[in-house]
Structures are given as structure tokens and as C-alpha cells.
Rosetta silent file (secondary structure, phi, psi, omega in degrees, C-alpha in Angstrom):
SEQUENCE: MASRVGEVYARVRVHGPRGSVELERVLVDTGATHSMVERTIAERLGIPPERHTRFAVVGGTIEFPVGLALLEIEGQSFRVPVILGDRNLVGLTTLETLGFAVDPVENKLVPKAGILYPAT
SCORE:     score description
SCORE:     0.000 S_00000001
   1 L     0.000  -18.181 -176.321 -166.352  128.947  171.965 S_00000001
   2 L   -82.915  153.364 -179.137 -163.411  126.590  172.564 S_00000001
   3 L  -111.578  -22.213  179.728 -163.873  123.056  173.826 S_00000001
   4 L  -135.786  157.269  179.215 -160.310  122.063  174.802 S_00000001
   5 L   -57.305  130.894  178.560 -157.251  123.876  176.093 S_00000001
   6 L    88.711  -14.825  176.753 -155.408  125.505  173.218 S_00000001
   7 L   -88.093  129.189  179.045 -158.292  125.197  170.763 S_00000001
   8 L  -124.983  134.487  178.547 -159.586  128.521  169.541 S_00000001
   9 E  -122.119  151.934  179.144 -162.648  129.024  167.386 S_00000001
  10 E  -135.261  152.626  169.988 -163.933  132.168  165.696 S_00000001
  11 E   -85.696  125.049 -175.083 -167.126  133.351  164.075 S_00000001
  12 E  -125.705  131.168  172.431 -166.189  134.118  160.459 S_00000001
  13 E  -103.482  125.376  178.833 -168.212  135.864  157.772 S_00000001
  14 E  -105.251  124.007 -179.840 -167.158  134.897  154.241 S_00000001
  15 E  -109.598  137.084  175.258 -168.087  137.388  151.515 S_00000001
  16 E  -137.761  177.923 -179.185 -168.147  136.588  147.805 S_00000001
  17 L   -58.838  -26.502 -177.548 -169.579  138.117  144.611 S_00000001
  18 L  -107.874   21.593  177.224 -172.940  136.349  145.166 S_00000001
  19 E   132.051 -164.092  179.865 -173.421  137.055  148.859 S_00000001
  20 E  -145.882  162.862  177.993 -172.042  136.121  152.234 S_00000001
  21 E  -141.981  142.978  175.952 -172.403  133.460  154.888 S_00000001
  22 E  -101.997  125.860  178.491 -171.617  133.494  158.587 S_00000001
  23 E  -103.057  117.674 -170.350 -169.802  130.447  159.925 S_00000001
  24 E   -69.675  -36.910 -170.595 -170.407  130.157  163.657 S_00000001
  25 E  -140.991   92.612 -178.137 -167.497  127.967  164.775 S_00000001
  26 E  -113.496  128.145  179.404 -164.330  127.916  162.657 S_00000001
  27 E   -64.688  132.548  172.752 -161.095  126.447  164.005 S_00000001
  28 E   -93.664  116.317 -174.759 -158.202  128.910  164.186 S_00000001
  29 L  -115.612   97.589 -178.238 -155.127  126.930  163.102 S_00000001
  30 L   -70.981   -7.631  175.064 -151.881  128.844  163.702 S_00000001
  31 L   -88.630   -7.453  178.997 -150.001  125.993  162.024 S_00000001
  32 L   -99.278  133.431  178.322 -151.777  126.682  158.724 S_00000001
  33 L   -70.116  -51.603 -176.333 -150.438  129.444  156.495 S_00000001
  34 L  -105.441  159.774  171.520 -153.694  130.097  154.621 S_00000001
  35 E   -80.261  162.582  178.654 -157.327  129.947  155.589 S_00000001
  36 E  -131.294  138.614  175.421 -159.570  127.349  153.995 S_00000001
  37 E  -122.834  134.682  178.348 -163.193  127.627  152.861 S_00000001
  38 E   -55.893  136.607 -178.748 -165.256  124.591  151.927 S_00000001
  39 H   -53.896  -41.378 -177.562 -165.564  124.314  148.134 S_00000001
  40 H   -63.244  -37.921  177.773 -169.359  124.115  148.293 S_00000001
  41 H   -68.591  -44.679  179.625 -169.530  127.408  150.209 S_00000001
  42 H   -59.442  -43.528  179.379 -167.049  129.066  147.836 S_00000001
  43 H   -63.504  -43.851  179.932 -169.071  127.932  144.810 S_00000001
  44 H   -62.110  -35.453 -178.627 -172.328  129.187  146.334 S_00000001
  45 H   -87.886   -4.581  178.419 -170.743  132.590  147.058 S_00000001
  46 L    78.727   28.246  177.827 -169.143  132.826  143.606 S_00000001
  47 L   -91.106  107.211 -175.459 -165.526  132.635  144.802 S_00000001
  48 L   -85.121  152.775  170.435 -163.615  131.220  141.832 S_00000001
  49 L   -69.711  135.822  179.509 -160.323  129.343  141.957 S_00000001
  50 L  -107.908  -15.971  175.625 -157.588  131.615  140.627 S_00000001
  51 E  -167.294  169.223  173.516 -154.750  129.108  140.669 S_00000001
  52 E  -114.610  135.585 -175.661 -153.789  125.666  141.929 S_00000001
  53 E  -131.320  142.582  176.589 -151.083  125.423  144.570 S_00000001
  54 E   -88.437  138.989 -179.964 -149.210  122.511  146.096 S_00000001
  55 E  -127.304  141.910  176.167 -149.150  122.254  149.879 S_00000001
  56 E   -78.056  132.965  175.048 -147.001  120.122  152.167 S_00000001
  57 E  -134.622  167.380  177.634 -148.970  117.697  154.324 S_00000001
  58 L   -57.550  122.730  177.997 -147.985  114.778  156.499 S_00000001
  59 L    91.168    5.701  177.774 -146.737  112.127  154.106 S_00000001
  60 E   151.391 -143.180  178.716 -146.268  114.287  151.022 S_00000001
  61 E  -133.825  160.167  178.164 -147.914  117.098  149.110 S_00000001
  62 E  -143.881  149.540 -179.876 -151.403  117.822  147.835 S_00000001
  63 E  -107.054  133.580  177.437 -152.741  120.328  145.330 S_00000001
  64 E  -130.301  151.345  169.188 -155.706  122.585  146.066 S_00000001
  65 E   -73.099  147.823  179.123 -157.381  125.432  144.192 S_00000001
  66 E  -128.184  134.646  176.667 -156.840  128.852  145.776 S_00000001
  67 E  -130.191 -174.323  177.256 -159.086  131.887  145.428 S_00000001
  68 E  -117.523  132.976  178.454 -159.551  135.265  147.073 S_00000001
  69 E  -138.230  150.719  173.195 -162.330  135.961  149.565 S_00000001
  70 E   -86.300  114.359  178.163 -163.205  138.761  151.905 S_00000001
  71 E  -105.646  138.369 -179.769 -163.068  137.259  155.393 S_00000001
  72 E  -125.312  127.034  178.355 -164.492  139.111  158.381 S_00000001
  73 E  -134.440  125.782  176.835 -163.692  138.330  162.009 S_00000001
  74 L    48.007   43.899  175.761 -164.800  140.467  164.966 S_00000001
  75 L    82.673   -3.669  177.856 -165.501  143.471  162.742 S_00000001
  76 E  -104.042  134.293 -178.981 -162.169  143.330  160.888 S_00000001
  77 E  -142.534  152.887  176.961 -162.201  142.332  157.226 S_00000001
  78 E  -166.924  153.755  176.661 -159.848  142.047  154.271 S_00000001
  79 E   -81.254  122.183 -174.603 -159.560  140.130  151.019 S_00000001
  80 E  -133.203  157.787  173.652 -157.186  137.195  151.583 S_00000001
  81 E   -68.830  137.719  176.766 -156.111  134.039  149.774 S_00000001
  82 E  -132.662  137.421  172.820 -158.196  131.018  150.749 S_00000001
  83 E   -75.368  133.470  176.645 -157.740  127.380  149.916 S_00000001
  84 E   -93.995   97.423 -169.359 -160.920  125.978  148.401 S_00000001
  85 E  -130.399 -146.075 -172.276 -160.981  122.710  150.290 S_00000001
  86 L  -108.718    7.788  178.445 -162.939  120.292  152.408 S_00000001
  87 L  -156.614  173.965  175.941 -163.274  122.286  155.652 S_00000001
  88 L  -110.529  130.469  173.493 -163.315  125.778  157.070 S_00000001
  89 E  -155.245  155.233  177.835 -160.353  127.083  159.047 S_00000001
  90 E  -103.690  123.622  179.970 -158.596  130.348  159.784 S_00000001
  91 L   -99.745  176.091 -173.999 -154.861  130.367  159.045 S_00000001
  92 H   -63.918  -38.109  179.869 -152.011  132.567  160.201 S_00000001
  93 H   -59.677  -43.392  178.557 -151.954  134.875  157.164 S_00000001
  94 H   -64.744  -44.367  179.164 -155.567  135.872  157.813 S_00000001
  95 H   -57.375  -48.781 -177.689 -154.920  136.377  161.534 S_00000001
  96 H   -66.535  -39.888 -179.887 -151.936  138.639  160.881 S_00000001
  97 H   -63.525  -39.530 -178.457 -153.701  140.559  158.112 S_00000001
  98 H   -86.556   -4.630  176.051 -156.719  141.257  160.327 S_00000001
  99 L    82.429   40.390  178.417 -154.565  142.132  163.355 S_00000001
 100 E  -124.743  156.202  169.348 -155.198  139.188  165.663 S_00000001
 101 E  -132.688  166.426  179.107 -153.174  136.728  167.707 S_00000001
 102 E   -97.932  130.246  170.578 -154.275  133.662  169.636 S_00000001
 103 E   -98.869  100.859 -174.366 -154.431  133.716  173.425 S_00000001
 104 L   -73.014  -17.187  177.980 -154.069  129.978  174.169 S_00000001
 105 L   -78.229  -45.557 -179.645 -154.798  130.390  177.888 S_00000001
 106 L   -89.256   -5.106  179.755 -158.111  132.200  177.423 S_00000001
 107 L    56.119   51.435  179.504 -158.873  130.325  174.169 S_00000001
 108 E  -152.544  167.545  174.219 -159.699  133.460  172.209 S_00000001
 109 E   -85.678  144.146  177.036 -158.430  135.912  169.635 S_00000001
 110 E  -130.353  148.926  177.873 -156.821  139.113  170.871 S_00000001
 111 E   -63.088  143.589  179.807 -155.885  142.276  168.975 S_00000001
 112 L  -147.421  128.440  176.833 -152.240  142.412  167.901 S_00000001
 113 L   -70.981  147.340  175.127 -150.327  145.131  166.116 S_00000001
 114 L   -69.643  164.277  179.424 -148.385  144.105  163.049 S_00000001
 115 L  -112.574  130.993  179.965 -144.595  144.038  163.125 S_00000001
 116 L  -131.191  122.879  175.508 -142.610  146.170  160.722 S_00000001
 117 L  -108.224  109.708 -177.881 -138.845  146.175  160.490 S_00000001
 118 L   -66.643  143.888  177.233 -137.640  149.112  158.416 S_00000001
 119 L   -70.912  143.144  178.489 -134.930  148.395  155.882 S_00000001
 120 L  -110.811    0.000    0.000 -131.573  149.953  156.694 S_00000001
């Protein structure tokens, strides 16, 4: 699914109260904390904004609405925070929650166990 070295794309199913949609080619961005779903898709699926959050971007900050959506990738799914924005992308929080890492050589997602450090 990738077109250039280091670019990884995933098929993502977004579930909301009014249905679901499968997005064929969504960029996996390990530099992004949260995933993003296009506002129009979120509205169609009934995913409401639950708060507005400021995010650091090149040149300053910007505020976006954030909601919760059930995201499904390769058979793994969980309800995660999503920015309701202007594009679709998979961020690091979603990857870690669903148990994936990026293999930049093969340009694909690979299963990865979570890391837990017990308190002493």
C-alpha cells in the first residue's frame, strides 16, 4: 500500500453511532499523537466533538474538536480519541492501543506487544 520508502498506509474502519465506513488508504503518522478523522465523515457517522484541544503545529498552535471513535485496523479495534479535522490519519496512540508498530523497511504495520513497567 505504500508509495515511498518510510510511508506506511493502513486500511481503517471507522465506527460511529450511525454506522461505519472503511477508508482504504490512510497514512500512518508516527509523529502524530492522535489519529484524525475528516469532520464530514465524523458528522455522517454521528461522532460528536467532546472537547476542543490545542495542538502544536509548525509556526504555532491550532485548536481542533476531539471526539471518540471506534477505529479498526487489521481486525483489532478500540475506542480512541480522534481529532475531527481535515484529513484522515492514524497516530501513535491508536497504533499503541491496537498493538501495532511500523516496519519502515517493509512499509507495513507489524504486531507489537505493549510495554509495562511495574511501579516499585
